[in-house]
N, C-alpha and C positions, 0 to 999 in steps of 0.2 A: 425552447431547449430541446435538443435531440434526445429521447431517454431508451435505454433498453433496459425490458424485464425478464429477469430471472424467477420464474413461477413454475411450478409443476402440477397445482391445482387449479382445473376450470373457473372454478364462481371466485376466488379471489382474484386471479387473473382478469377475467371481466370485468370486477370491479377497480380492478387499477388502472385498466384501459381508460376505462368509462372515466373516470376522475382527472387521469392524465390529458385527457380531450377537453372537458372542462374546465382546467385549468390554462387551458389554449397552448400547452405544450404537444410536442410532436414523440408518438411511440416510433421509433425504427425497425423494432425488433422485439422479440421475445422466444424463449425457450426453457424446457423444464429439464434439460439434460447438459449438464456442468461442460461437458466438452465441445458440445455444440454452441453452448454461450459463448466460449471461450474464442473460438473461432470465429463466430459472427459479430462479436464485441471489436476483434482485431480488424475486423474487415469493414465495419459499420461507423467505427468511430464515433460511437454516441458523446455528448455532453455529460451523462449522468447515467449510472448503473443503479437499477434497484431490485435489490439482492434477497431473496427468500434464503434461509438458512438451511432448512430441512428439504433436499430435494432427491426423490424416487425410496424416501425413508433413510435416508445417510445424511450425516451432517457436511455436505459438500462445498453449501456456499461460503463458508467462511476461507475453505482451502482455493477455490476459483478466485476470491478477492484477493487472496495472496499474489495469485497467478497475476490477477490484473494489475496491482501493484508494481509489480516486478516490471513493468512495460510501460506503465503510463501513469498518468495524472488523473486519471477519471475519478471524479468522486464517487463515492459509495454510500448507498442512503438501505440499509438492512429494513426489511419489511419481514415480522416472523411474529408466531403468536409464540414462541418460546421466552419465557420470561425468569429462565436459569440463571442463577447469577456467574456459575460458571462460564455457559455459553455467551452470555453478553459480554463477560471480562474477554473472553478469547475472541470475540468478535472486536471488540475496543483494540485489542492489539493490529488491528489492520487499518486503522485511523479514518472509522467512517466519517461523514457528514452527522447522520442522525442514526436512529433506532427506532424504528416505527410498529409499535405491537398494534397485529391485525386485531380486526378488519381493520383495514386502511381507511382513514376520512379526510375529507378535502382540507380541511384546516391543517390538521398534522402534514401533509404531502406537501401543503404550499408552503409552508415553514421551514421543511427541509430542501425543498428547492432552491427557496431565496437564499439557505445558507449554502446551497450549492452553487449558485450563480456569483455568490460574493466568493466563494474558493478560488473559483475558476477565474476571476477578474485578478485576485492575488497572485494566482500563479502566471498568467498572463505578464501582471505588471512587474513581478520580480524577474521576470528574463532568466530563470536558472541555468539556460546552457552557457552563460557569460557571465557566471559567478564565479569571483576568483577569490575573494576573502571572505569572513563571518566576523561579526564580535559576540564573543561568551562573555559573559557576566563572571566574574571572577571578584568575590567578596565586593570590595567597594568599585571598584574598575569595569570597564567593558576593554577585554583583551582581544586583539585583533589577531585572527588565524589564517593565515593563505590555505586557502581549499587543497591547493597539489601538497601541500605539507603534510597533511592528515593521512597516517597510515591506517587506521580503521576506528572505528567505534561500536561499542557492546553495549548491553544493557543487564540488569539484574531485576529491574524494578519493571512496572508498566510505564509509567511517567516521565523515569528521566533516564539517560545515558551517557556513557563517558566517551569523548572523545582522545584518541590518541595520535600524538605526533614524536617524532624523536627526541624532542625536547622536555614534552610536558604532557599531562593529562589533565583534563577539564570535564565537568559535568554539567550538562546541561538539561534542561527540562523541556522534555520533547521525547517523545518514542523513537523506536529506531527505524519505523517506516515514516515517520514524520520527518527525521533527519535525512533520509535518503532521498525525499520527496524533493527536499531543500535543494540538496546536492546535484551534481551532473548525474544523469543515469547513463550514463555509456561509461562514466569514469568510474563510477562509485555502485559496486553492486552486493547484493545479500547473499550470503552464502550460509546461513545457519537462521533462525528463529531470532537469535539475540544477537547479529552480528553483520555489519556491512564493512567492505574493506575499498581501500584505494587501490583499483586493478593494476596501474603503474608502478605500485611499490610491491608489489608479488614478487619474492626471491625465487622458491621453489612449491613445487605440489607434491604431497606425498598419499600415492597412490593406496598402500597398505593400512594406513592410519586414516586416510582422507581428511588430510588436513593440508593449511595451507600456512608458509611460512611467509612472515612479513619482519625485516628486522629482527632475528631472533624471535619473534613473537609465533607461536603457533595458533592458527586460526581453524576452528570446527567447519566441517562441510557437510552440511544436514542433508538427508535423502532427499527434501522437496528442492533444493536448490542444485542437485547435484548436473541436471541436465543442462541448465544454464551455463554454468562453469565450465562443464566439459566441451561446450559449442564455443569458449573463448580461446581454450587452450590448441596453440597452434604445434602440434607433434610430429617428430620429425622420426 
């Protein structure tokens, strides 16, 4: 597999590069700068990203992971010495394949890369661009939902989110990022840490309150997602 490494410390970077090579994978690039890493990842299109959390003394890795998730299904593997519960919980919101505690050893990386390979195969097999319907468990039955009927989805927990259509609301066991990866990326976009919307269902956008209206529902627009939403707006 082609692997990109985000790491700002020389010794851990060297160890990771040696381990990648010993596992017969290819490192296609690396950087310790979040902005440079994002540009290179978009250009190089690696199969997997190994992501350090603290870059240049700041917790930039998780934000970088969010940016990557907006644009692709590239599996993410965190490599960090930070075992703080709040940091790990925040990292978990980006739906990573694994969280490896530094120093990275060969066995842990091997296991994480096997999981990444399975994730890639699953994404390829599911053909998300052609997804037209999903089945959601509702009590004792599986209820079919037409993807185009979904207005938006939101979450107030880490492991569950609610899908909203004009007729119903159904709760599923998935993160908001995981649900977005299942759905069509061109049609469904994230507007807030807790919300994704069906862009085709947008009725209005309110600049004053930074919110989006869909069938009389007001969806918040977070600062992190503002630029990507504005790029989609065709204003006269």
